[in-house]
C-alpha positions as CSV (number, residue, x, y, z in Angstrom):
1,M,142.4,126.8,80.3
2,D,139.5,126.9,82.5
3,V,136.4,124.7,81.7
4,N,132.8,124.8,82.4
5,A,131.0,121.8,83.9
6,S,127.3,121.3,83.2
7,V,126.6,119.1,86.4
8,L,128.2,118.3,89.7
9,A,126.4,114.9,90.5
10,I,126.4,113.7,94.2
11,D,125.1,110.4,95.3
12,A,125.5,110.1,99.1
13,G,124.5,107.1,101.1
14,N,125.0,106.1,104.8
15,S,128.3,104.5,104.1
16,K,129.8,106.3,101.1
17,T,129.6,109.3,98.8
18,D,130.1,109.3,95.1
19,V,130.8,112.6,93.1
20,A,131.0,113.0,89.4
21,L,131.8,116.2,87.5
22,I,129.9,116.2,84.1
23,G,131.0,118.4,81.1
24,E,128.6,120.2,78.9
25,D,128.9,117.5,76.3
26,G,128.2,114.6,78.9
27,T,131.8,113.7,79.4
28,V,132.7,112.6,82.8
29,L,135.5,115.1,83.7
30,S,136.4,113.5,87.0
31,A,134.9,111.3,89.8
32,A,135.7,110.9,93.5
33,R,134.5,108.9,96.5
34,G,134.1,110.1,100.0
35,G,132.7,109.0,103.3
36,G,129.1,108.3,104.5
37,F,126.5,111.0,104.7
38,Q,124.7,110.9,108.1
39,P,123.2,114.3,109.1
40,P,121.0,112.8,111.8
41,V,124.2,111.6,113.5
42,V,126.6,114.4,113.0
43,G,124.4,117.3,112.0
44,I,123.9,119.1,108.6
45,E,127.1,121.1,108.4
46,A,129.4,118.3,109.5
47,A,127.7,115.9,106.9
48,V,128.0,118.5,104.2
49,D,131.7,118.8,105.1
50,V,132.0,115.1,104.1
51,L,130.4,115.8,100.7
52,G,132.8,118.8,100.4
53,A,135.9,116.6,100.8
54,A,134.7,114.4,97.9
55,V,133.7,117.4,95.8
56,G,137.2,119.0,96.4
57,R,138.9,115.8,95.2
58,A,136.7,115.6,92.1
59,L,137.6,119.3,91.2
60,E,141.3,118.6,91.8
61,L,141.1,115.5,89.5
62,S,139.4,117.3,86.6
63,G,142.6,118.0,84.8
64,E,141.9,121.5,84.0
65,P,140.7,124.3,86.5
66,V,136.9,124.4,86.6
67,D,135.6,127.8,86.1
68,S,132.0,127.2,87.0
69,V,129.4,124.5,87.5
70,A,125.9,125.2,86.1
71,H,124.0,122.9,88.4
72,V,124.5,120.6,91.5
73,S,122.3,117.5,91.5
74,A,122.6,115.9,94.9
75,C,120.7,112.6,95.8
76,L,121.2,112.1,99.5
77,A,120.3,109.5,102.0
78,N,118.5,110.8,105.1
79,A,116.7,113.3,102.9
80,D,113.4,111.5,103.5
81,L,111.1,114.4,103.7
82,P,110.6,117.5,101.4
83,V,111.5,119.8,104.4
84,E,114.7,117.9,104.8
85,E,115.6,118.3,101.1
86,E,114.9,122.0,101.5
87,Q,117.2,122.3,104.5
88,L,120.0,120.4,102.7
89,A,119.6,122.3,99.5
90,A,120.1,125.5,101.5
91,A,123.3,124.0,103.1
92,L,124.7,123.1,99.7
93,R,123.8,126.4,98.1
94,A,125.8,128.1,100.9
95,R,128.9,126.2,99.7
96,G,128.7,127.9,96.4
97,W,129.5,124.8,94.4
98,G,127.1,125.6,91.5
99,V,124.8,128.2,90.2
100,T,121.7,126.1,90.9
101,V,121.2,123.4,93.5
102,E,118.5,120.5,93.6
103,V,118.5,118.0,96.4
104,R,116.5,114.7,96.3
105,N,116.3,111.6,98.3
106,D,118.9,109.1,97.0
107,T,116.2,106.6,95.8
108,F,115.5,109.1,92.9
109,A,119.2,108.4,91.7
110,I,118.5,104.7,91.5
111,L,115.4,105.3,89.6
112,R,116.8,107.7,87.0
113,A,119.9,105.4,86.6
114,G,117.5,102.6,85.6
115,V,115.3,104.5,83.1
116,D,115.9,106.1,79.7
117,E,113.7,109.2,80.6
118,P,112.5,110.6,83.9
119,R,109.4,108.3,84.0
120,G,108.7,105.2,86.1
121,V,108.9,103.8,89.7
122,A,111.7,102.5,91.8
123,V,111.6,100.3,94.8
124,V,114.9,100.0,96.7
125,C,115.4,97.5,99.5
126,G,118.8,97.7,101.2
127,A,119.2,98.4,104.8
128,G,115.7,99.9,104.6
129,I,113.0,100.1,102.0
130,N,111.8,103.0,100.0
131,C,109.8,103.8,96.8
132,V,109.7,106.8,94.6
133,G,108.2,107.6,91.2
134,M,108.4,110.5,88.7
135,V,107.1,111.5,85.3
136,P,108.6,114.0,82.8
137,D,106.2,116.9,83.8
138,G,107.9,117.1,87.2
139,R,105.2,115.2,89.3
140,T,106.6,112.7,91.8
141,A,105.3,110.0,94.1
142,R,107.0,109.1,97.3
143,F,106.6,107.8,100.8
144,P,108.2,109.1,104.1
145,A,110.1,105.9,104.5
146,I,111.4,106.5,108.0
147,G,110.5,103.2,109.6
148,R,107.6,101.6,111.2
149,I,106.0,104.9,112.2
150,S,105.5,105.6,108.5
151,G,104.2,102.2,107.7
152,D,107.3,100.6,106.4
153,W,108.1,96.9,106.6
154,G,111.1,95.3,105.1
155,G,114.7,96.3,104.5
156,G,117.7,94.2,105.4
157,S,117.6,95.3,109.0
158,G,113.8,94.9,109.3
159,L,114.1,91.4,107.8
160,A,116.8,90.3,110.1
161,E,114.8,91.5,113.2
162,E,111.7,89.7,112.0
163,A,113.7,86.5,111.4
164,M,115.1,86.8,114.9
165,W,111.6,87.4,116.4
166,F,110.3,84.2,114.9
167,A,113.4,82.2,115.8
168,S,113.4,83.3,119.4
169,R,109.8,82.2,119.8
170,A,110.3,79.0,118.1
171,E,113.2,78.1,120.5
172,D,111.3,79.0,123.7
173,G,108.0,77.4,122.6
174,R,105.9,80.6,122.1
175,G,106.0,80.1,118.3
176,E,106.0,77.5,115.6
177,P,109.2,75.6,114.8
178,T,111.5,77.1,112.2
179,E,115.0,76.2,111.1
180,L,115.8,79.9,111.7
181,A,116.3,79.1,115.3
182,R,119.5,77.0,114.5
183,A,120.6,78.9,111.3
184,L,120.6,82.5,112.7
185,P,122.9,81.8,115.8
186,G,124.9,79.3,113.7
187,H,125.9,82.1,111.4
188,F,127.8,83.6,114.4
189,G,129.1,80.3,115.7
190,L,126.6,80.1,118.4
191,D,124.4,77.1,119.4
192,S,121.1,78.8,120.4
193,M,119.0,81.8,120.0
194,Y,119.4,82.5,123.7
195,A,123.2,82.8,123.1
196,L,122.6,85.1,120.2
197,I,120.2,87.3,122.1
198,E,122.7,87.5,125.0
199,A,125.6,88.3,122.6
200,L,123.8,91.1,120.9
201,H,122.4,92.5,124.1
202,L,125.9,92.5,125.8
203,G,127.7,93.6,122.7
204,R,129.8,90.6,122.2
205,V,128.2,90.6,118.7
206,E,127.9,94.2,117.4
207,F,124.2,95.0,116.9
208,E,124.9,96.5,113.4
209,R,125.9,93.0,112.3
210,R,122.3,91.9,112.4
211,H,122.1,92.7,108.7
212,E,124.3,89.6,108.1
213,L,121.3,87.5,109.0
214,T,119.2,88.6,106.0
215,P,121.1,86.2,103.5
216,V,120.7,83.5,106.1
217,L,116.9,84.1,106.1
218,F,116.8,83.8,102.2
219,A,118.9,80.7,102.3
220,T,116.7,79.1,104.9
221,A,113.6,80.0,102.9
222,A,115.2,78.5,99.7
223,A,115.8,75.3,101.7
224,G,112.0,75.0,102.2
225,D,111.4,76.4,105.7
226,P,107.8,77.7,105.8
227,V,108.4,80.6,108.3
228,A,111.4,81.9,106.4
229,G,109.4,81.5,103.1
230,A,106.5,83.5,104.5
231,L,108.8,86.4,105.4
232,V,110.3,86.4,101.9
233,D,106.7,86.4,100.4
234,R,105.7,89.3,102.7
235,L,108.6,91.3,101.4
236,A,107.4,90.7,97.9
237,E,104.0,91.9,98.9
238,E,105.4,95.1,100.3
239,V,107.5,95.8,97.2
240,V,104.5,95.3,94.9
241,A,102.2,97.4,97.2
242,M,104.6,100.4,97.2
243,A,105.1,100.1,93.4
244,S,101.5,99.8,92.6
245,V,100.5,102.8,94.7
246,A,103.2,104.9,93.2
247,L,102.1,103.9,89.7
248,T,98.6,104.8,90.6
249,R,99.5,108.2,91.9
250,L,101.2,109.1,88.8
251,G,98.5,107.7,86.4
252,L,100.9,105.1,85.2
253,L,99.1,102.0,86.4
254,D,97.2,101.4,83.1
255,E,100.1,102.0,80.7
256,E,103.4,100.3,80.1
257,A,105.9,101.9,82.6
258,P,109.1,100.8,84.2
259,V,109.5,99.5,87.7
260,V,113.1,99.6,88.8
261,L,114.4,97.5,91.6
262,G,117.5,98.2,93.5
263,G,119.4,97.9,96.7
264,G,121.3,94.9,98.0
265,V,118.3,92.8,98.8
266,L,116.6,93.0,95.6
267,A,119.7,93.1,93.4
268,A,120.8,89.7,94.9
269,R,118.1,88.1,92.6
270,H,116.7,85.7,95.2
271,P,114.6,83.4,93.0
272,Q,111.6,83.1,95.5
273,L,111.4,86.8,95.9
274,D,111.8,87.6,92.2
275,D,109.1,85.0,91.2
276,R,106.7,86.3,93.9
277,I,107.2,89.9,92.8
278,A,106.5,89.0,89.3
279,E,103.5,87.0,90.1
280,L,101.9,89.8,92.3
281,L,102.8,92.6,89.8
282,A,101.0,90.6,87.1
283,V,97.8,91.0,89.1
284,R,98.2,94.5,90.5
285,A,100.2,96.2,87.8
286,P,100.1,93.9,84.7
287,K,101.7,96.5,82.4
288,A,104.7,97.1,84.5
289,V,108.0,96.4,83.0
290,V,110.4,95.2,85.8
291,R,114.2,95.6,85.7
292,V,116.9,95.4,88.3
293,V,119.2,98.4,88.1
294,T,122.9,97.6,87.9
295,E,124.2,101.1,87.0
296,P,125.7,103.2,89.8
297,P,123.4,105.7,91.4
298,V,125.8,108.6,90.7
299,L,124.9,108.2,87.1
300,G,121.3,108.8,88.1
301,A,122.2,111.8,90.0
302,A,124.0,113.1,86.8
303,L,121.1,112.4,84.5
304,L,118.7,114.2,86.8
305,G,121.1,117.1,86.6
306,L,121.1,117.0,82.7
307,D,117.3,116.8,82.9
308,H,117.3,120.1,84.9
309,T,119.7,121.9,82.5
310,G,117.8,120.8,79.4
311,A,120.6,118.9,77.9
312,A,120.0,117.2,74.5
313,A,119.4,113.5,74.2
314,G,122.8,112.9,72.8
315,V,124.4,114.4,75.9
316,H,122.5,111.9,78.1
317,E,123.4,109.1,75.8
318,R,127.1,110.0,76.0
319,L,127.0,110.2,79.7
320,R,125.3,106.8,80.1
321,A,127.7,105.1,77.7
322,Q,130.6,106.1,80.0
323,Y,129.1,104.0,82.8
324,G,128.8,101.0,80.4
């Protein structure tokens, strides 16, 4: 017997894609995982092909043939600007996976996974940093979040580069002393920043591995190094700046509102970072209610889909219960 699905939920990051097929009653009919979504690297069509492979597996695993999908809710990495969301939505509509399609930046999935209604702000700090907010009437707040040219500071990669900058200058005498000058190269079994610089430049250490230095930065800060500690404090300032601006834009600054923290750096619960964020929010957004999201982002994509279809509260609750 053919079945109807209410939502095809897609959460696609740079390294992996999660897909879930949601029934009209909120039941997860099937789920599948695929590769990373990188349209800037491979082009839109090839990137959507990666999504298509995961969608195909989800449809195969649904048990019964799926006759139709009401809505595709796709939260995608690299959909940083509204024009990019529109381009990607057109590409997904062309695949015919659902009657309607909505594409959002993947930060919205983390936000929706962490709140009981589409209301609040999320700051995500993983490889990069981003912040979005939304309220039930459809208004949103967001930042371009495409690097330093859009005013961003932070993220795992950015923190690692900042740590190397200070460590390099400490070693050669241009900057103040810091234990980072020993800890960063030591992570790779090297004895100096010069050796690490050479290894990265010549490819003996893959440049992509610089993100491994972010936990070293936090450990060095926790051991009392003032330079490392100042970088951690600056990240807290960036998180609070983004959150408080988004709250202000949405008119939520003066009322109790969720501020959801997500991504690998924030989810790691570094005490100094957590304490400084709480301290700064108490001043800039004293009514904010902070929580660290632990639910998978694909749940957020699915809940956004149910919001779109006007599903009853019980349907939302049934879906969330399945993600425990």
